[in-house]
C-alpha positions in Angstrom: 227.6 68.2 -83.4 227.6 64.4 -83.5 229.1 64.2 -80.0 226.2 65.9 -78.3 225.0 64.4 -75.0 221.2 64.5 -75.3 220.9 64.2 -71.5 221.6 68.0 -71.6 218.8 68.5 -74.1 216.4 69.5 -71.4 214.7 72.7 -70.2 216.9 74.4 -67.5 214.0 74.3 -65.1 214.2 70.5 -65.0 217.7 70.8 -63.6 216.8 73.6 -61.1 213.7 71.5 -59.9 215.9 68.4 -59.7 218.4 70.3 -57.5 215.5 71.6 -55.4 214.1 68.1 -55.0 217.6 66.9 -53.9 218.0 69.7 -51.4 214.5 69.1 -50.1 215.1 65.4 -49.6 212.4 64.3 -52.0 214.5 63.4 -55.0 213.8 59.7 -54.5 210.0 60.2 -54.2 208.3 58.0 -56.9 206.3 60.1 -59.3 204.0 59.3 -62.2 204.0 61.6 -65.3 201.8 61.3 -68.4 202.4 62.4 -71.9 199.2 63.3 -73.7 197.8 65.8 -76.2 194.7 67.9 -76.3 193.8 68.4 -80.0 194.5 66.5 -83.2 196.4 68.5 -85.9 194.4 69.8 -88.8 191.2 69.1 -86.8 191.5 65.5 -87.8 189.8 62.5 -86.2 193.0 60.9 -84.8 196.8 61.1 -84.6 199.5 58.6 -85.2 202.0 57.9 -82.3 205.7 57.9 -83.3 209.1 58.6 -81.9 209.3 55.8 -79.3 212.4 54.1 -80.7 214.4 57.3 -80.3 213.1 57.7 -76.8 214.3 54.2 -76.0 217.8 55.1 -77.2 217.8 58.3 -75.2 216.8 56.5 -71.9 219.5 53.9 -72.5 222.2 56.6 -72.9 221.0 58.9 -70.1 224.0 60.1 -68.1 226.0 63.2 -67.3 229.7 63.4 -68.3 232.4 65.4 -66.7 232.1 68.4 -69.0 228.3 68.5 -68.4 228.8 68.6 -64.6 231.5 71.3 -65.0 229.1 73.4 -67.1 226.4 73.1 -64.5 228.9 74.0 -61.7 229.7 77.1 -63.7 226.1 78.3 -63.5 226.6 78.8 -59.7 223.1 77.7 -58.7 223.5 74.0 -58.1 224.3 72.3 -54.8 227.7 70.5 -54.9 226.3 67.3 -53.5 223.7 67.3 -56.2 226.4 67.7 -58.9 228.3 64.8 -57.4 225.1 62.8 -57.4 224.6 63.5 -61.1 228.0 61.8 -61.8 226.3 58.4 -61.2 222.9 59.4 -62.6 221.1 56.6 -64.5 217.4 56.1 -65.3 216.0 53.4 -62.9 212.3 53.8 -63.4 209.5 52.3 -65.5 208.0 53.5 -68.7 204.8 52.4 -70.5 203.9 53.6 -74.0 201.6 52.9 -76.9 203.5 51.2 -79.8 204.6 53.4 -82.7 202.0 53.5 -85.4 199.0 53.4 -83.1 196.1 55.7 -83.8 195.8 57.9 -80.6 193.3 60.4 -79.4 193.2 63.5 -77.2 193.3 63.2 -73.5 194.6 59.7 -73.2 198.1 58.8 -71.9 200.4 57.8 -74.7 203.5 57.5 -72.5 203.6 57.1 -68.7 206.7 57.5 -66.7 207.1 56.1 -63.1 210.4 57.1 -61.6 212.1 58.9 -58.8 211.4 62.6 -59.0 214.6 63.9 -60.5 214.7 61.1 -63.2 211.0 61.6 -64.1 211.4 65.4 -64.3 214.6 65.3 -66.4 213.3 63.3 -69.3 210.3 65.6 -70.0 211.8 67.7 -72.8 213.3 64.9 -74.9 210.2 62.7 -74.6 208.0 65.5 -75.7 210.2 66.7 -78.6 210.5 63.2 -80.1 206.9 62.3 -79.6 205.6 65.7 -80.8 207.7 66.0 -83.9 207.5 62.4 -85.2 203.8 62.1 -84.3 203.1 65.3 -86.1 204.8 64.2 -89.3 203.4 60.6 -89.1 199.9 62.1 -88.7 200.3 64.5 -91.6 201.8 61.7 -93.8 199.0 59.4 -93.0 196.5 62.0 -94.1 198.4 62.6 -97.4 198.7 58.9 -98.1 195.0 58.3 -97.5 194.2 61.2 -99.9 196.3 59.5 -102.6 193.8 56.6 -102.5 196.3 53.8 -102.9 198.8 55.6 -105.1 202.4 55.6 -103.8 203.6 58.7 -102.0 207.3 59.6 -101.6 208.6 62.0 -99.0 210.6 64.8 -100.8 211.0 67.4 -98.0 214.6 67.4 -96.6 215.7 70.7 -98.1 212.7 72.4 -96.5 212.9 70.8 -93.1 213.8 72.8 -90.0 217.3 71.4 -89.7 219.0 68.1 -90.2 217.3 66.1 -87.4 213.9 67.2 -88.6 214.7 66.0 -92.1 216.0 62.6 -90.9 213.4 61.9 -88.3 210.7 63.4 -90.5 211.5 60.9 -93.2 211.3 58.1 -90.6 207.9 59.3 -89.3 206.5 59.8 -92.8 207.3 56.2 -93.6 205.4 55.1 -90.4 202.5 57.2 -91.7 202.5 55.3 -95.0 204.9 56.8 -97.4 206.7 54.2 -99.6 210.1 56.0 -99.3 212.1 59.2 -99.1 214.5 61.3 -101.0 216.6 61.6 -97.8 219.6 59.3 -98.3 220.7 59.2 -94.7 217.3 58.1 -93.5 217.7 55.0 -95.7 221.2 54.4 -94.3 220.1 54.8 -90.7 216.6 53.4 -90.7 216.1 51.5 -94.0 213.5 54.0 -95.2 213.8 53.3 -98.9 215.6 56.2 -100.6 214.8 57.0 -104.2 215.1 59.7 -106.8 216.2 60.3 -110.4 216.9 63.9 -111.6 216.5 67.6 -111.0 216.0 70.3 -113.6 219.7 71.0 -113.5 220.4 67.6 -115.1 218.5 68.6 -118.2 220.0 72.1 -118.2 223.5 70.6 -118.1 223.1 69.2 -121.6 222.8 70.9 -124.9 219.3 69.6 -125.5 216.5 68.1 -123.5 216.5 65.1 -125.8 220.2 64.4 -125.1 219.7 64.8 -121.3 216.8 62.2 -121.3 218.7 59.8 -123.6 221.8 59.9 -121.5 219.9 59.2 -118.3 218.0 56.3 -119.8 221.2 54.8 -121.1 222.9 55.1 -117.6 219.8 54.1 -115.6 217.6 52.0 -117.9 215.7 50.4 -115.0 215.2 53.6 -113.0 214.1 56.1 -115.6 211.7 58.8 -114.4 212.1 61.8 -116.6 211.4 65.3 -115.4 209.4 66.8 -118.3 208.7 70.4 -117.3 212.1 72.1 -117.6 211.2 74.0 -120.8 207.7 73.1 -122.0 205.8 70.1 -120.7 203.5 69.4 -123.7 205.6 70.8 -126.6 209.0 69.4 -125.7 209.2 67.5 -122.4 206.7 64.7 -123.1 207.5 64.4 -126.9 211.2 64.1 -126.0 210.5 61.5 -123.3 208.3 59.5 -125.7 211.1 59.5 -128.3 213.8 58.4 -125.8 211.6 55.7 -124.2 210.9 54.2 -127.7 214.5 54.5 -128.8 216.4 53.3 -125.7 214.1 51.4 -123.3 211.3 49.7 -125.3 213.8 47.8 -127.6 215.3 46.3 -124.4 211.9 45.1 -123.3 211.9 47.6 -120.4 208.4 48.8 -119.6 209.1 50.2 -116.1 209.6 53.9 -116.7 207.8 57.2 -115.9 207.6 60.9 -116.3 207.4 63.5 -113.5 205.7 66.9 -113.5 206.7 69.5 -110.9 205.0 72.7 -112.1 202.0 74.1 -114.0 198.4 72.9 -113.9 199.0 69.3 -112.9 195.4 68.2 -113.4 195.3 69.5 -117.0 198.9 68.5 -117.9 198.5 65.0 -116.5 195.4 64.3 -118.6 197.1 65.6 -121.7 200.3 63.6 -120.9 198.2 60.4 -120.5 196.6 61.0 -123.8 200.0 61.6 -125.6 201.6 58.6 -124.0 198.7 56.2 -124.8 198.6 57.4 -128.4 202.3 56.6 -128.6 201.6 53.1 -127.4 203.2 53.7 -124.0 200.3 52.8 -121.8 202.9 51.3 -119.4 204.4 54.7 -118.7 203.5 56.1 -115.2 202.9 59.7 -114.4 204.3 61.2 -111.1 203.5 64.6 -109.7 205.2 66.8 -107.2 205.2 70.6 -106.4 204.0 71.8 -102.9 201.3 69.1 -102.6 199.3 68.1 -99.5 196.2 66.1 -98.8 193.8 68.8 -99.9 195.5 69.4 -103.3 195.9 65.7 -103.9 192.2 65.1 -103.1 191.2 67.9 -105.5 193.5 66.6 -108.3 191.9 63.2 -108.1 188.4 64.6 -108.0 189.2 66.4 -111.2 190.2 63.2 -112.9 194.0 63.9 -112.9 195.9 61.0 -114.4 198.5 60.6 -111.7 200.0 57.3 -110.6 202.2 58.5 -107.7 203.1 61.6 -105.8 206.2 63.3 -104.3 205.3 65.4 -101.3 207.9 67.8 -99.8 207.5 70.9 -97.7 203.9 70.6 -96.7 204.5 67.1 -95.2 208.0 67.5 -93.6 207.0 70.8 -91.9 203.3 69.8 -91.4 202.8 73.3 -92.8 199.1 73.6 -92.2 199.5 73.0 -88.4 203.2 72.7 -87.5 202.8 72.1 -83.7 201.5 68.8 -82.2 201.2 70.1 -78.6 201.6 67.0 -76.4 202.3 67.9 -72.7 204.0 66.2 -69.8 202.0 66.4 -66.5 202.3 64.9 -63.0 199.5 62.5 -62.4 200.4 60.8 -59.0 203.1 60.3 -56.4 203.8 57.4 -54.1 203.8 57.8 -50.3 206.3 56.2 -48.0 204.1 53.1 -47.6 203.8 52.6 -51.4 200.3 54.0 -51.7 199.6 56.0 -54.9 198.2 59.5 -54.3 196.6 61.0 -57.4 197.5 64.6 -58.4 195.5 67.0 -60.5 196.2 70.3 -62.3 193.4 72.8 -62.2 192.9 75.5 -64.8 190.2 78.1 -65.6 190.5 76.6 -69.1 188.6 73.4 -68.4 190.4 71.6 -71.3 193.6 72.0 -69.4 192.4 70.2 -66.2 194.3 67.0 -66.1 193.1 63.5 -65.4 194.8 62.3 -62.2 196.2 58.9 -61.1 198.3 56.1 -62.4 196.3 54.9 -65.4 195.9 52.3 -68.1 194.1 52.7 -71.4 191.8 50.1 -73.0 190.7 50.1 -76.7 187.4 48.5 -77.2 186.8 46.7 -80.5 183.6 45.3 -82.0 184.0 41.5 -81.9 182.1 41.1 -85.2 183.6 43.8 -87.4 186.9 44.3 -85.6 186.3 48.1 -85.7 187.5 50.3 -82.8 184.4 51.5 -80.8 185.9 53.7 -78.1 188.8 54.0 -75.6 188.4 53.9 -71.8 191.0 55.2 -69.4 191.0 53.3 -66.1 192.8 53.4 -62.8 195.9 51.2 -62.9 194.3 48.3 -60.9 191.1 48.1 -62.9 190.5 45.3 -65.4 187.8 45.4 -68.1 185.9 42.0 -68.3 185.0 41.9 -72.0 182.8 38.8 -71.4 180.3 41.1 -69.7 178.3 44.1 -71.1 180.0 47.5 -70.3 178.3 50.8 -70.1 180.6 53.7 -71.0 179.8 57.4 -70.6 181.0 60.8 -71.8 183.0 62.2 -68.9 182.0 65.7 -69.9 178.3 64.9 -70.2 177.7 61.9 -68.0 174.1 61.4 -69.1 175.4 60.3 -72.5 175.9 56.6 -72.2 176.4 53.6 -74.4 176.1 49.9 -73.6 178.7 47.8 -75.3 178.2 44.1 -75.8 180.1 41.5 -77.9 183.4 43.5 -77.7 187.1 42.9 -77.1 189.2 45.0 -74.7 192.9 45.4 -75.3 195.4 47.5 -73.3 197.2 50.1 -75.3 200.1 51.0 -73.0 202.9 48.5 -73.2 205.8 48.1 -70.7 208.9 49.6 -72.3 211.3 49.9 -69.3 211.1 48.2 -65.9 213.5 49.3 -63.2 215.6 51.0 -65.8 215.9 47.9 -68.0 214.5 47.7 -71.5 211.8 45.0 -71.7 210.2 45.9 -75.0 211.0 44.2 -78.3 211.7 47.0 -80.7 210.0 46.2 -84.0 211.5 46.8 -87.4 210.4 50.0 -89.1 208.7 48.1 -91.9 206.7 46.2 -89.2 205.7 49.5 -87.6 204.4 50.8 -90.9 202.4 47.6 -91.5 201.0 47.8 -87.9 200.0 51.5 -88.5 198.1 50.6 -91.7 196.3 47.8 -90.0 195.3 49.8 -87.0 194.1 52.7 -89.1 192.0 50.2 -91.0 190.2 49.3 -87.8 188.8 52.9 -87.4 185.4 53.7 -88.9 185.6 55.8 -92.1 183.6 58.5 -90.3 186.6 59.0 -87.9 188.9 59.2 -90.9 187.1 62.1 -92.6 189.4 65.1 -93.4 186.7 67.6 -92.5 184.3 67.4 -89.5 185.3 63.8 -88.5 183.2 61.8 -86.1 184.4 62.2 -82.5 186.0 59.1 -81.3 185.1 58.7 -77.6 187.8 58.5 -75.0 185.9 57.9 -71.8 186.9 57.5 -68.1 185.9 54.5 -66.0 183.5 55.3 -63.2 186.2 54.8 -60.6 188.6 57.2 -62.3 185.8 59.8 -62.9 184.9 59.7 -59.2 188.6 60.2 -58.3 188.8 63.2 -60.5 185.5 64.7 -59.2 186.6 64.2 -55.6 189.9 66.0 -56.2 188.1 68.9 -57.9 185.7 69.1 -55.0 188.6 69.2 -52.5 190.4 71.8 -54.4 187.2 73.9 -54.5 186.8 73.6 -50.8 190.4 74.7 -50.2 189.9 77.8 -52.5 186.9 78.8 -50.5 188.5 78.4 -47.0 189.1 81.6 -45.2 192.7 82.7 -44.8 
């Protein structure tokens, strides 16, 4: 399936709407769409944006080939002129996005698309699937890495992922979130996510004895020896055999970089016993790694119990974000341009107030304390507004406008960066290692209260007064229309 054209990875309604726009003569109308999400997975305080690099590649390759057009013709519902038009289809619009690795919050645009109607509509599915999946895994990985309190975390989940792309992109996203590497070899080949690993239980079972299996491995890989000690009996055979082999094979060579790994049993108890046995054998340098269906909650509990673990391997609960496996970002129309170039805001109304959208072409500022550097709040503004951070600024809760806060001595920075302009890439794509570093630095700028796993402090995403008034006026006008007599 390597020859798939991802232009066709779209919901069918995007094509039927595109055909309808074309037949209605509005296919060139400039539209503004926002990608945003409503809740943070696991009831966390923030999410991590990821997936932009794959979106860039998709936009650059966006086109219909002959077999795609023939398939669409076979459906019998598309205008022939529209199908001929698709032959020359390319993305010609503008895209803004927050850089990968940025902590993001509900309600704020993380991607904005400005493009002719057909183009803007067609990219909806792919933008959402890449952002939703990779942001979900990056967010989960970041929680797990923070729970490890500085101990290295490896991503081990490929075999439990929902398909090949999920394994590959999940490894990439977990690296953005803070993992030091992955067991997924192809993710190293494609993205330079460091791949690592030593042995499975089958290696030990393949030999006549556990001691022989350990000794052979250490002889072949003296500088990468992590021995899996729970194949038979962790305390009675696994650790004693590992100690024997380390002392016979590695220590005489002056090698001190070796470890044991435990993948079953009571990890807290076993790790403490293992540490005692290793230290008594004079192997204080030996590290202890743990795996086996771990997540941030289990890791936090293990460390609270005093488990002697130096690193973690985390698989299924990270690669599938098992505790909450849907991110939930949406793609909504925010504005259209009239023939004279004016921008008309659009709003979606719902009886569920959380689903009422914020209209208009927008920008997002993050406001930082000038003294501490910590992020204070985000403010969503109309596109032509500028925050003057040399002057005090009063922000307010858009859902409870009497709640206000006056900010002084702060710095305002725009979050959304230009990615495409007139269909041309204008963004410098950073290396994945730089994205990971940026993510770590930006998370460090959040207050610890926002980073709590349970009942985190709500980070405020406020609207400017101008934008809030636009939204209220549209709501008022919609209410008037609903109450007009037929």
